[in-house]
PDB file of N, H, CA, C and O in Angstrom:
ATOM      1  N   MET A   1       0.934  -1.160  -0.137  1.00  0.00           N
ATOM      2  CA  MET A   1       0.081   0.094   0.261  1.00  0.00           C
ATOM      3  C   MET A   1       0.923   1.311  -0.183  1.00  0.00           C
ATOM      4  O   MET A   1       2.080   1.352   0.236  1.00  0.00           O
ATOM      5  N   SER A   2       0.524   2.212  -0.905  1.00  0.00           N
ATOM      6  H   SER A   2      -0.415   2.179  -1.245  1.00  0.00           H
ATOM      7  CA  SER A   2       1.524   3.454  -0.557  1.00  0.00           C
ATOM      8  C   SER A   2       0.704   4.845   0.247  1.00  0.00           C
ATOM      9  O   SER A   2      -0.490   5.086   0.424  1.00  0.00           O
ATOM     10  N   PHE A   3       1.600   5.374   0.510  1.00  0.00           N
ATOM     11  H   PHE A   3       2.570   5.177   0.366  1.00  0.00           H
ATOM     12  CA  PHE A   3       1.748   6.262   1.279  1.00  0.00           C
ATOM     13  C   PHE A   3       0.599   7.295   1.283  1.00  0.00           C
ATOM     14  O   PHE A   3       0.224   7.839   2.321  1.00  0.00           O
ATOM     15  N   VAL A   4      -0.004   7.567  -0.075  1.00  0.00           N
ATOM     16  H   VAL A   4       0.300   7.124  -0.918  1.00  0.00           H
ATOM     17  CA  VAL A   4      -0.876   8.442  -0.358  1.00  0.00           C
ATOM     18  C   VAL A   4      -2.694   7.432  -0.526  1.00  0.00           C
ATOM     19  O   VAL A   4      -3.801   7.968  -0.475  1.00  0.00           O
ATOM     20  N   GLN A   5      -2.399   5.899  -0.724  1.00  0.00           N
ATOM     21  H   GLN A   5      -1.500   5.464  -0.766  1.00  0.00           H
ATOM     22  CA  GLN A   5      -3.403   5.314  -0.426  1.00  0.00           C
ATOM     23  C   GLN A   5      -4.231   5.270   1.190  1.00  0.00           C
ATOM     24  O   GLN A   5      -5.385   5.149   1.600  1.00  0.00           O
ATOM     25  N   THR A   6      -2.538   5.489   1.902  1.00  0.00           N
ATOM     26  H   THR A   6      -1.601   5.587   1.569  1.00  0.00           H
ATOM     27  CA  THR A   6      -3.166   4.955   3.401  1.00  0.00           C
ATOM     28  C   THR A   6      -3.269   6.669   3.820  1.00  0.00           C
ATOM     29  O   THR A   6      -3.702   6.765   4.968  1.00  0.00           O
ATOM     30  N   PHE A   7      -3.092   7.515   3.428  1.00  0.00           N
ATOM     31  H   PHE A   7      -2.741   7.437   2.495  1.00  0.00           H
ATOM     32  CA  PHE A   7      -3.469   8.669   3.445  1.00  0.00           C
ATOM     33  C   PHE A   7      -4.926   9.128   3.737  1.00  0.00           C
ATOM     34  O   PHE A   7      -5.307   9.749   4.730  1.00  0.00           O
ATOM     35  N   PHE A   8      -5.847   8.601   2.422  1.00  0.00           N
ATOM     36  H   PHE A   8      -5.537   8.097   1.615  1.00  0.00           H
ATOM     37  CA  PHE A   8      -6.881   8.461   1.799  1.00  0.00           C
ATOM     38  C   PHE A   8      -7.814   7.938   2.694  1.00  0.00           C
ATOM     39  O   PHE A   8      -8.884   8.519   2.878  1.00  0.00           O
ATOM     40  N   GLU A   9      -7.507   6.836   3.308  1.00  0.00           N
ATOM     41  H   GLU A   9      -6.638   6.364   3.159  1.00  0.00           H
ATOM     42  CA  GLU A   9      -8.151   5.664   3.970  1.00  0.00           C
ATOM     43  C   GLU A   9      -8.191   6.259   5.665  1.00  0.00           C
ATOM     44  O   GLU A   9      -8.997   5.825   6.489  1.00  0.00           O
ATOM     45  N   GLN A  10      -7.361   7.112   5.905  1.00  0.00           N
ATOM     46  H   GLN A  10      -6.707   7.464   5.236  1.00  0.00           H
ATOM     47  CA  GLN A  10      -6.957   7.479   7.306  1.00  0.00           C
ATOM     48  C   GLN A  10      -7.983   8.519   6.928  1.00  0.00           C
ATOM     49  O   GLN A  10      -8.793   8.583   7.853  1.00  0.00           O
ATOM     50  N   LEU A  11      -8.357   9.539   5.756  1.00  0.00           N
ATOM     51  H   LEU A  11      -7.699   9.487   5.005  1.00  0.00           H
ATOM     52  CA  LEU A  11      -9.236  10.329   6.176  1.00  0.00           C
ATOM     53  C   LEU A  11     -10.605  10.133   5.970  1.00  0.00           C
ATOM     54  O   LEU A  11     -11.596  10.692   6.441  1.00  0.00           O
ATOM     55  N   ALA A  12     -10.417   9.000   4.973  1.00  0.00           N
ATOM     56  H   ALA A  12      -9.612   8.546   4.590  1.00  0.00           H
ATOM     57  CA  ALA A  12     -12.216   8.430   4.873  1.00  0.00           C
ATOM     58  C   ALA A  12     -12.190   7.537   6.584  1.00  0.00           C
ATOM     59  O   ALA A  12     -13.222   7.553   7.255  1.00  0.00           O
ATOM     60  N   ALA A  13     -11.380   7.077   6.923  1.00  0.00           N
ATOM     61  H   ALA A  13     -10.542   7.063   6.379  1.00  0.00           H
ATOM     62  CA  ALA A  13     -12.172   6.374   8.346  1.00  0.00           C
ATOM     63  C   ALA A  13     -12.195   7.104   9.839  1.00  0.00           C
ATOM     64  O   ALA A  13     -12.559   6.594  10.899  1.00  0.00           O
ATOM     65  N   HIS A  14     -11.702   8.437   9.610  1.00  0.00           N
ATOM     66  H   HIS A  14     -11.406   8.851   8.749  1.00  0.00           H
ATOM     67  CA  HIS A  14     -11.587   9.249  10.579  1.00  0.00           C
ATOM     68  C   HIS A  14     -11.818  10.703  10.151  1.00  0.00           C
ATOM     69  O   HIS A  14     -11.051  11.623  10.432  1.00  0.00           O
ATOM     70  N   PRO A  15     -13.600  10.889   9.038  1.00  0.00           N
ATOM     71  CA  PRO A  15     -13.681  11.999   9.163  1.00  0.00           C
ATOM     72  C   PRO A  15     -14.053  13.139  10.265  1.00  0.00           C
ATOM     73  O   PRO A  15     -14.010  14.327   9.948  1.00  0.00           O
ATOM     74  N   ASP A  16     -14.363  12.786  11.369  1.00  0.00           N
ATOM     75  H   ASP A  16     -14.397  11.820  11.627  1.00  0.00           H
ATOM     76  CA  ASP A  16     -14.464  13.721  12.418  1.00  0.00           C
ATOM     77  C   ASP A  16     -13.451  14.306  13.350  1.00  0.00           C
ATOM     78  O   ASP A  16     -13.410  15.364  13.977  1.00  0.00           O
ATOM     79  N   LYS A  17     -12.645  13.282  13.240  1.00  0.00           N
ATOM     80  H   LYS A  17     -12.678  12.423  12.730  1.00  0.00           H
ATOM     81  CA  LYS A  17     -11.261  13.545  14.202  1.00  0.00           C
ATOM     82  C   LYS A  17      -9.942  14.240  13.578  1.00  0.00           C
ATOM     83  O   LYS A  17      -9.163  14.112  12.634  1.00  0.00           O
ATOM     84  N   PRO A  18     -10.198  15.091  14.752  1.00  0.00           N
ATOM     85  CA  PRO A  18      -8.615  16.623  14.048  1.00  0.00           C
ATOM     86  C   PRO A  18      -7.509  15.538  13.815  1.00  0.00           C
ATOM     87  O   PRO A  18      -7.251  14.749  14.724  1.00  0.00           O
ATOM     88  N   LEU A  19      -6.973  15.492  12.840  1.00  0.00           N
ATOM     89  H   LEU A  19      -7.183  16.132  12.101  1.00  0.00           H
ATOM     90  CA  LEU A  19      -6.032  14.836  12.023  1.00  0.00           C
ATOM     91  C   LEU A  19      -4.600  15.381  11.570  1.00  0.00           C
ATOM     92  O   LEU A  19      -3.596  14.772  11.200  1.00  0.00           O
ATOM     93  N   VAL A  20      -4.882  16.864  11.745  1.00  0.00           N
ATOM     94  H   VAL A  20      -5.697  17.359  12.046  1.00  0.00           H
ATOM     95  CA  VAL A  20      -3.980  18.051  11.579  1.00  0.00           C
ATOM     96  C   VAL A  20      -4.001  19.151  12.316  1.00  0.00           C
ATOM     97  O   VAL A  20      -5.190  19.451  12.421  1.00  0.00           O
ATOM     98  N   THR A  21      -3.262  20.023  12.962  1.00  0.00           N
ATOM     99  H   THR A  21      -2.296  19.779  12.877  1.00  0.00           H
ATOM    100  CA  THR A  21      -3.425  21.417  13.976  1.00  0.00           C
ATOM    101  C   THR A  21      -2.105  22.275  13.373  1.00  0.00           C
ATOM    102  O   THR A  21      -0.885  22.191  13.232  1.00  0.00           O
ATOM    103  N   GLU A  22      -3.217  23.136  13.129  1.00  0.00           N
ATOM    104  H   GLU A  22      -4.208  23.205  13.244  1.00  0.00           H
ATOM    105  CA  GLU A  22      -2.006  24.312  12.697  1.00  0.00           C
ATOM    106  C   GLU A  22      -2.047  25.620  14.005  1.00  0.00           C
ATOM    107  O   GLU A  22      -2.990  26.122  14.617  1.00  0.00           O
ATOM    108  N   VAL A  23      -0.974  25.785  14.041  1.00  0.00           N
ATOM    109  H   VAL A  23      -0.208  25.377  13.544  1.00  0.00           H
ATOM    110  CA  VAL A  23      -0.621  26.942  15.185  1.00  0.00           C
ATOM    111  C   VAL A  23      -0.994  28.340  14.304  1.00  0.00           C
ATOM    112  O   VAL A  23      -0.624  28.595  13.157  1.00  0.00           O
ATOM    113  N   HIS A  24      -1.867  29.191  15.224  1.00  0.00           N
ATOM    114  H   HIS A  24      -2.167  28.983  16.155  1.00  0.00           H
ATOM    115  CA  HIS A  24      -2.112  30.242  14.334  1.00  0.00           C
ATOM    116  C   HIS A  24      -1.599  31.255  15.720  1.00  0.00           C
ATOM    117  O   HIS A  24      -2.490  31.503  16.531  1.00  0.00           O
ATOM    118  N   GLY A  25      -0.173  31.845  16.005  1.00  0.00           N
ATOM    119  H   GLY A  25       0.551  31.643  15.346  1.00  0.00           H
ATOM    120  CA  GLY A  25       0.155  32.911  16.967  1.00  0.00           C
ATOM    121  C   GLY A  25      -0.076  31.745  18.315  1.00  0.00           C
ATOM    122  O   GLY A  25       0.440  30.627  18.323  1.00  0.00           O
ATOM    123  N   ALA A  26      -0.906  32.259  19.340  1.00  0.00           N
ATOM    124  H   ALA A  26      -1.326  33.167  19.334  1.00  0.00           H
ATOM    125  CA  ALA A  26      -0.604  30.881  20.667  1.00  0.00           C
ATOM    126  C   ALA A  26      -2.242  29.783  20.333  1.00  0.00           C
ATOM    127  O   ALA A  26      -2.850  29.100  21.157  1.00  0.00           O
ATOM    128  N   THR A  27      -2.418  29.899  19.495  1.00  0.00           N
ATOM    129  H   THR A  27      -1.924  30.454  18.825  1.00  0.00           H
ATOM    130  CA  THR A  27      -3.889  29.217  19.269  1.00  0.00           C
ATOM    131  C   THR A  27      -3.508  27.858  18.269  1.00  0.00           C
ATOM    132  O   THR A  27      -2.788  27.673  17.287  1.00  0.00           O
ATOM    133  N   LEU A  28      -4.168  27.261  18.877  1.00  0.00           N
ATOM    134  H   LEU A  28      -4.753  27.411  19.675  1.00  0.00           H
ATOM    135  CA  LEU A  28      -4.214  25.763  18.015  1.00  0.00           C
ATOM    136  C   LEU A  28      -5.390  25.412  17.451  1.00  0.00           C
ATOM    137  O   LEU A  28      -6.423  25.126  18.056  1.00  0.00           O
ATOM    138  N   VAL A  29      -5.216  25.437  16.258  1.00  0.00           N
ATOM    139  H   VAL A  29      -4.377  25.669  15.766  1.00  0.00           H
ATOM    140  CA  VAL A  29      -6.899  25.325  15.019  1.00  0.00           C
ATOM    141  C   VAL A  29      -6.373  24.009  14.478  1.00  0.00           C
ATOM    142  O   VAL A  29      -5.403  23.877  13.732  1.00  0.00           O
ATOM    143  N   PRO A  30      -7.384  22.772  15.107  1.00  0.00           N
ATOM    144  CA  PRO A  30      -7.185  21.795  14.426  1.00  0.00           C
ATOM    145  C   PRO A  30      -8.509  21.329  13.517  1.00  0.00           C
ATOM    146  O   PRO A  30      -9.675  21.331  13.909  1.00  0.00           O
ATOM    147  N   SER A  31      -7.941  20.863  11.984  1.00  0.00           N
ATOM    148  H   SER A  31      -6.993  20.861  11.666  1.00  0.00           H
ATOM    149  CA  SER A  31      -8.965  20.270  11.400  1.00  0.00           C
ATOM    150  C   SER A  31      -9.141  18.758  10.993  1.00  0.00           C
ATOM    151  O   SER A  31      -8.168  18.003  11.012  1.00  0.00           O
ATOM    152  N   THR A  32     -10.208  18.393  10.681  1.00  0.00           N
ATOM    153  H   THR A  32     -10.997  19.007  10.666  1.00  0.00           H
ATOM    154  CA  THR A  32     -10.601  16.821  10.406  1.00  0.00           C
ATOM    155  C   THR A  32     -10.570  16.386   9.356  1.00  0.00           C
ATOM    156  O   THR A  32     -10.590  16.923   8.248  1.00  0.00           O
ATOM    157  N   GLY A  33     -10.521  15.388   9.667  1.00  0.00           N
ATOM    158  H   GLY A  33     -10.504  14.952  10.567  1.00  0.00           H
ATOM    159  CA  GLY A  33     -10.078  14.384   8.217  1.00  0.00           C
ATOM    160  C   GLY A  33     -11.263  15.145   7.015  1.00  0.00           C
ATOM    161  O   GLY A  33     -10.991  15.568   5.891  1.00  0.00           O
ATOM    162  N   ARG A  34     -12.448  15.130   7.625  1.00  0.00           N
ATOM    163  H   ARG A  34     -12.669  14.786   8.538  1.00  0.00           H
ATOM    164  CA  ARG A  34     -13.303  15.440   6.118  1.00  0.00           C
ATOM    165  C   ARG A  34     -12.408  17.059   5.460  1.00  0.00           C
ATOM    166  O   ARG A  34     -12.070  17.372   4.319  1.00  0.00           O
ATOM    167  N   GLU A  35     -12.277  17.755   6.751  1.00  0.00           N
ATOM    168  H   GLU A  35     -12.551  17.500   7.678  1.00  0.00           H
ATOM    169  CA  GLU A  35     -11.530  19.346   6.087  1.00  0.00           C
ATOM    170  C   GLU A  35     -10.779  18.807   5.622  1.00  0.00           C
ATOM    171  O   GLU A  35     -11.029  19.223   4.490  1.00  0.00           O
ATOM    172  N   LEU A  36      -9.869  18.080   5.460  1.00  0.00           N
ATOM    173  H   LEU A  36      -9.666  17.742   6.379  1.00  0.00           H
ATOM    174  CA  LEU A  36      -8.373  18.067   4.810  1.00  0.00           C
ATOM    175  C   LEU A  36      -8.989  17.350   3.236  1.00  0.00           C
ATOM    176  O   LEU A  36      -8.681  17.598   2.070  1.00  0.00           O
ATOM    177  N   ALA A  37      -9.862  16.490   3.767  1.00  0.00           N
ATOM    178  H   ALA A  37     -10.113  16.288   4.713  1.00  0.00           H
ATOM    179  CA  ALA A  37     -10.381  15.754   2.628  1.00  0.00           C
ATOM    180  C   ALA A  37     -10.646  16.665   1.588  1.00  0.00           C
ATOM    181  O   ALA A  37     -10.132  16.660   0.469  1.00  0.00           O
ATOM    182  N   GLY A  38     -11.781  17.726   2.194  1.00  0.00           N
ATOM    183  H   GLY A  38     -12.198  17.730   3.103  1.00  0.00           H
ATOM    184  CA  GLY A  38     -12.041  18.937   1.101  1.00  0.00           C
ATOM    185  C   GLY A  38     -11.245  19.937   0.348  1.00  0.00           C
ATOM    186  O   GLY A  38     -11.500  20.466  -0.734  1.00  0.00           O
ATOM    187  N   LEU A  39     -10.122  20.104   1.223  1.00  0.00           N
ATOM    188  H   LEU A  39      -9.915  19.674   2.102  1.00  0.00           H
ATOM    189  CA  LEU A  39      -9.245  20.964   0.935  1.00  0.00           C
ATOM    190  C   LEU A  39      -8.364  20.134  -0.767  1.00  0.00           C
ATOM    191  O   LEU A  39      -8.074  20.647  -1.848  1.00  0.00           O
ATOM    192  N   VAL A  40      -8.174  18.443  -0.131  1.00  0.00           N
ATOM    193  H   VAL A  40      -8.409  18.026   0.747  1.00  0.00           H
ATOM    194  CA  VAL A  40      -7.294  17.942  -0.753  1.00  0.00           C
ATOM    195  C   VAL A  40      -8.096  17.865  -2.287  1.00  0.00           C
ATOM    196  O   VAL A  40      -7.381  18.161  -3.245  1.00  0.00           O
ATOM    197  N   ALA A  41      -9.134  17.593  -2.504  1.00  0.00           N
ATOM    198  H   ALA A  41      -9.715  17.352  -1.727  1.00  0.00           H
ATOM    199  CA  ALA A  41     -10.037  17.880  -3.458  1.00  0.00           C
ATOM    200  C   ALA A  41     -10.599  19.278  -4.215  1.00  0.00           C
ATOM    201  O   ALA A  41     -11.338  19.338  -5.198  1.00  0.00           O
ATOM    202  N   ARG A  42     -10.032  20.338  -3.471  1.00  0.00           N
ATOM    203  H   ARG A  42      -9.432  20.290  -2.672  1.00  0.00           H
ATOM    204  CA  ARG A  42     -10.294  21.928  -3.954  1.00  0.00           C
ATOM    205  C   ARG A  42      -8.648  21.781  -4.551  1.00  0.00           C
ATOM    206  O   ARG A  42      -8.436  22.173  -5.698  1.00  0.00           O
ATOM    207  N   ALA A  43      -7.805  21.357  -3.949  1.00  0.00           N
ATOM    208  H   ALA A  43      -7.977  21.038  -3.017  1.00  0.00           H
ATOM    209  CA  ALA A  43      -6.566  21.456  -4.754  1.00  0.00           C
ATOM    210  C   ALA A  43      -6.439  20.735  -6.391  1.00  0.00           C
ATOM    211  O   ALA A  43      -6.119  21.193  -7.488  1.00  0.00           O
ATOM    212  N   ARG A  44      -6.905  19.272  -5.859  1.00  0.00           N
ATOM    213  H   ARG A  44      -7.166  18.900  -4.968  1.00  0.00           H
ATOM    214  CA  ARG A  44      -6.841  18.599  -6.936  1.00  0.00           C
ATOM    215  C   ARG A  44      -7.440  19.082  -8.460  1.00  0.00           C
ATOM    216  O   ARG A  44      -6.846  19.006  -9.535  1.00  0.00           O
ATOM    217  N   GLY A  45      -8.683  19.555  -8.223  1.00  0.00           N
ATOM    218  H   GLY A  45      -9.166  19.617  -7.350  1.00  0.00           H
ATOM    219  CA  GLY A  45      -9.838  20.503  -8.862  1.00  0.00           C
ATOM    220  C   GLY A  45      -9.061  21.439  -9.531  1.00  0.00           C
ATOM    221  O   GLY A  45      -9.054  21.632 -10.746  1.00  0.00           O
ATOM    222  N   GLY A  46      -8.176  22.216  -8.386  1.00  0.00           N
ATOM    223  H   GLY A  46      -8.182  22.060  -7.398  1.00  0.00           H
ATOM    224  CA  GLY A  46      -7.688  23.440  -9.222  1.00  0.00           C
ATOM    225  C   GLY A  46      -6.486  23.544  -9.966  1.00  0.00           C
ATOM    226  O   GLY A  46      -6.163  24.389 -10.800  1.00  0.00           O
ATOM    227  N   ILE A  47      -5.682  22.246  -9.406  1.00  0.00           N
ATOM    228  H   ILE A  47      -5.945  21.559  -8.728  1.00  0.00           H
ATOM    229  CA  ILE A  47      -4.465  21.630 -10.719  1.00  0.00           C
ATOM    230  C   ILE A  47      -5.438  21.280 -12.053  1.00  0.00           C
ATOM    231  O   ILE A  47      -5.285  21.671 -13.210  1.00  0.00           O
ATOM    232  N   GLN A  48      -6.379  20.503 -11.557  1.00  0.00           N
ATOM    233  H   GLN A  48      -6.503  20.186 -10.617  1.00  0.00           H
ATOM    234  CA  GLN A  48      -6.776  19.597 -13.420  1.00  0.00           C
ATOM    235  C   GLN A  48      -7.441  20.792 -13.713  1.00  0.00           C
ATOM    236  O   GLN A  48      -7.582  20.751 -14.935  1.00  0.00           O
ATOM    237  N   ALA A  49      -7.969  21.910 -13.268  1.00  0.00           N
ATOM    238  H   ALA A  49      -7.854  21.943 -12.275  1.00  0.00           H
ATOM    239  CA  ALA A  49      -8.735  23.453 -14.437  1.00  0.00           C
ATOM    240  C   ALA A  49      -7.494  24.167 -14.904  1.00  0.00           C
ATOM    241  O   ALA A  49      -7.695  25.020 -15.768  1.00  0.00           O
ATOM    242  N   VAL A  50      -6.209  23.984 -14.493  1.00  0.00           N
ATOM    243  H   VAL A  50      -6.046  23.291 -13.791  1.00  0.00           H
ATOM    244  CA  VAL A  50      -5.333  24.769 -15.304  1.00  0.00           C
ATOM    245  C   VAL A  50      -4.855  24.593 -16.243  1.00  0.00           C
ATOM    246  O   VAL A  50      -4.275  25.351 -17.021  1.00  0.00           O
ATOM    247  N   GLY A  51      -5.272  22.470 -16.273  1.00  0.00           N
ATOM    248  H   GLY A  51      -5.743  21.855 -15.641  1.00  0.00           H
ATOM    249  CA  GLY A  51      -4.272  21.862 -17.086  1.00  0.00           C
ATOM    250  C   GLY A  51      -3.376  21.432 -17.003  1.00  0.00           C
ATOM    251  O   GLY A  51      -2.996  20.983 -18.085  1.00  0.00           O
ATOM    252  N   GLN A  52      -2.475  21.236 -15.936  1.00  0.00           N
ATOM    253  H   GLN A  52      -2.783  21.601 -15.057  1.00  0.00           H
ATOM    254  CA  GLN A  52      -1.169  21.543 -15.412  1.00  0.00           C
ATOM    255  C   GLN A  52      -1.300  19.670 -15.395  1.00  0.00           C
ATOM    256  O   GLN A  52      -2.052  19.094 -14.609  1.00  0.00           O
ATOM    257  N   ALA A  53      -0.307  18.839 -16.542  1.00  0.00           N
ATOM    258  H   ALA A  53       0.304  19.307 -17.180  1.00  0.00           H
ATOM    259  CA  ALA A  53      -0.022  17.832 -16.202  1.00  0.00           C
ATOM    260  C   ALA A  53       1.486  17.511 -15.797  1.00  0.00           C
ATOM    261  O   ALA A  53       2.507  18.097 -16.157  1.00  0.00           O
ATOM    262  N   GLY A  54       1.347  16.469 -14.986  1.00  0.00           N
ATOM    263  H   GLY A  54       0.517  15.993 -14.693  1.00  0.00           H
ATOM    264  CA  GLY A  54       2.819  15.772 -14.857  1.00  0.00           C
ATOM    265  C   GLY A  54       2.791  15.946 -13.164  1.00  0.00           C
ATOM    266  O   GLY A  54       1.930  16.664 -12.656  1.00  0.00           O
ATOM    267  N   ASP A  55       3.746  15.272 -12.371  1.00  0.00           N
ATOM    268  H   ASP A  55       4.445  14.689 -12.784  1.00  0.00           H
ATOM    269  CA  ASP A  55       4.226  15.047 -11.180  1.00  0.00           C
ATOM    270  C   ASP A  55       4.758  16.018 -10.396  1.00  0.00           C
ATOM    271  O   ASP A  55       5.049  15.755  -9.230  1.00  0.00           O
ATOM    272  N   ARG A  56       4.994  17.481 -11.012  1.00  0.00           N
ATOM    273  H   ARG A  56       4.757  17.695 -11.960  1.00  0.00           H
ATOM    274  CA  ARG A  56       5.931  18.158 -10.249  1.00  0.00           C
ATOM    275  C   ARG A  56       4.998  19.698 -10.410  1.00  0.00           C
ATOM    276  O   ARG A  56       4.406  19.977 -11.453  1.00  0.00           O
ATOM    277  N   ALA A  57       5.005  20.571  -9.219  1.00  0.00           N
ATOM    278  H   ALA A  57       5.486  20.344  -8.372  1.00  0.00           H
ATOM    279  CA  ALA A  57       4.530  21.652  -9.273  1.00  0.00           C
ATOM    280  C   ALA A  57       5.452  22.475  -8.236  1.00  0.00           C
ATOM    281  O   ALA A  57       6.339  22.068  -7.485  1.00  0.00           O
ATOM    282  N   VAL A  58       4.883  23.915  -8.474  1.00  0.00           N
ATOM    283  H   VAL A  58       4.163  24.246  -9.084  1.00  0.00           H
ATOM    284  CA  VAL A  58       6.028  24.888  -7.289  1.00  0.00           C
ATOM    285  C   VAL A  58       5.186  25.771  -6.785  1.00  0.00           C
ATOM    286  O   VAL A  58       4.700  26.737  -7.372  1.00  0.00           O
ATOM    287  N   LEU A  59       4.959  25.324  -5.333  1.00  0.00           N
ATOM    288  H   LEU A  59       5.353  24.539  -4.856  1.00  0.00           H
ATOM    289  CA  LEU A  59       4.367  25.876  -4.277  1.00  0.00           C
ATOM    290  C   LEU A  59       4.826  27.019  -3.802  1.00  0.00           C
ATOM    291  O   LEU A  59       5.896  26.865  -3.213  1.00  0.00           O
ATOM    292  N   ILE A  60       4.273  28.569  -3.837  1.00  0.00           N
ATOM    293  H   ILE A  60       3.404  28.694  -4.316  1.00  0.00           H
ATOM    294  CA  ILE A  60       4.464  29.419  -3.095  1.00  0.00           C
ATOM    295  C   ILE A  60       3.490  29.946  -1.999  1.00  0.00           C
ATOM    296  O   ILE A  60       2.756  30.886  -2.303  1.00  0.00           O
ATOM    297  N   ALA A  61       3.427  29.427  -0.778  1.00  0.00           N
ATOM    298  H   ALA A  61       4.024  28.664  -0.530  1.00  0.00           H
ATOM    299  CA  ALA A  61       2.292  29.939   0.556  1.00  0.00           C
ATOM    300  C   ALA A  61       3.092  29.988   1.531  1.00  0.00           C
ATOM    301  O   ALA A  61       4.254  29.580   1.500  1.00  0.00           O
ATOM    302  N   PRO A  62       2.534  30.490   2.471  1.00  0.00           N
ATOM    303  CA  PRO A  62       2.388  30.460   4.152  1.00  0.00           C
ATOM    304  C   PRO A  62       2.299  28.988   4.539  1.00  0.00           C
ATOM    305  O   PRO A  62       1.570  28.143   4.019  1.00  0.00           O
ATOM    306  N   ASN A  63       3.072  28.841   5.433  1.00  0.00           N
ATOM    307  H   ASN A  63       3.664  29.527   5.856  1.00  0.00           H
ATOM    308  CA  ASN A  63       2.703  27.294   6.305  1.00  0.00           C
ATOM    309  C   ASN A  63       1.141  26.840   6.585  1.00  0.00           C
ATOM    310  O   ASN A  63       0.288  27.590   7.059  1.00  0.00           O
ATOM    311  N   SER A  64       1.037  26.150   6.390  1.00  0.00           N
ATOM    312  H   SER A  64       1.731  25.541   6.005  1.00  0.00           H
ATOM    313  CA  SER A  64      -0.559  25.568   6.710  1.00  0.00           C
ATOM    314  C   SER A  64      -0.858  24.354   5.946  1.00  0.00           C
ATOM    315  O   SER A  64      -0.261  23.847   4.997  1.00  0.00           O
ATOM    316  N   ILE A  65      -2.484  23.814   6.912  1.00  0.00           N
ATOM    317  H   ILE A  65      -2.969  24.227   7.683  1.00  0.00           H
ATOM    318  CA  ILE A  65      -2.340  22.617   6.380  1.00  0.00           C
ATOM    319  C   ILE A  65      -2.820  22.518   4.976  1.00  0.00           C
ATOM    320  O   ILE A  65      -3.379  21.478   4.630  1.00  0.00           O
ATOM    321  N   ARG A  66      -2.630  23.664   3.984  1.00  0.00           N
ATOM    322  H   ARG A  66      -2.176  24.509   4.265  1.00  0.00           H
ATOM    323  CA  ARG A  66      -2.876  23.667   2.679  1.00  0.00           C
ATOM    324  C   ARG A  66      -1.730  22.577   1.991  1.00  0.00           C
ATOM    325  O   ARG A  66      -1.894  21.822   1.033  1.00  0.00           O
ATOM    326  N   TRP A  67      -0.482  22.789   2.865  1.00  0.00           N
ATOM    327  H   TRP A  67      -0.349  23.402   3.644  1.00  0.00           H
ATOM    328  CA  TRP A  67       0.689  21.982   1.881  1.00  0.00           C
ATOM    329  C   TRP A  67       0.138  20.824   2.021  1.00  0.00           C
ATOM    330  O   TRP A  67      -0.136  20.185   1.006  1.00  0.00           O
ATOM    331  N   VAL A  68      -0.138  20.315   3.268  1.00  0.00           N
ATOM    332  H   VAL A  68       0.084  20.835   4.093  1.00  0.00           H
ATOM    333  CA  VAL A  68      -0.689  18.810   3.455  1.00  0.00           C
ATOM    334  C   VAL A  68      -1.379  18.427   2.411  1.00  0.00           C
ATOM    335  O   VAL A  68      -0.997  17.538   1.650  1.00  0.00           O
ATOM    336  N   ALA A  69      -2.601  19.156   2.272  1.00  0.00           N
ATOM    337  H   ALA A  69      -2.911  19.879   2.890  1.00  0.00           H
ATOM    338  CA  ALA A  69      -3.575  19.145   0.900  1.00  0.00           C
ATOM    339  C   ALA A  69      -3.152  18.792  -0.161  1.00  0.00           C
ATOM    340  O   ALA A  69      -3.334  17.724  -0.746  1.00  0.00           O
ATOM    341  N   ALA A  70      -2.357  19.992  -0.559  1.00  0.00           N
ATOM    342  H   ALA A  70      -2.209  20.859  -0.084  1.00  0.00           H
ATOM    343  CA  ALA A  70      -1.341  20.198  -2.323  1.00  0.00           C
ATOM    344  C   ALA A  70      -0.909  18.786  -2.298  1.00  0.00           C
ATOM    345  O   ALA A  70      -0.210  18.338  -3.206  1.00  0.00           O
TER     346      ALA A  70
END
């Protein structure tokens, strides 16, 4: 089983469990499997919409769970 398969299985198995936590100053902001799966779907849709093909991309963004989603 690949890392990606395991990742998606964990998202599906724990949709309401906080799986990733961001630090916003002194505040911890948890994100559930469902929220992360939604971000993954948005990232995939955005990449497909601009017609990019291949296995490499450049990401420029501040640290966040969106890195995990991408």
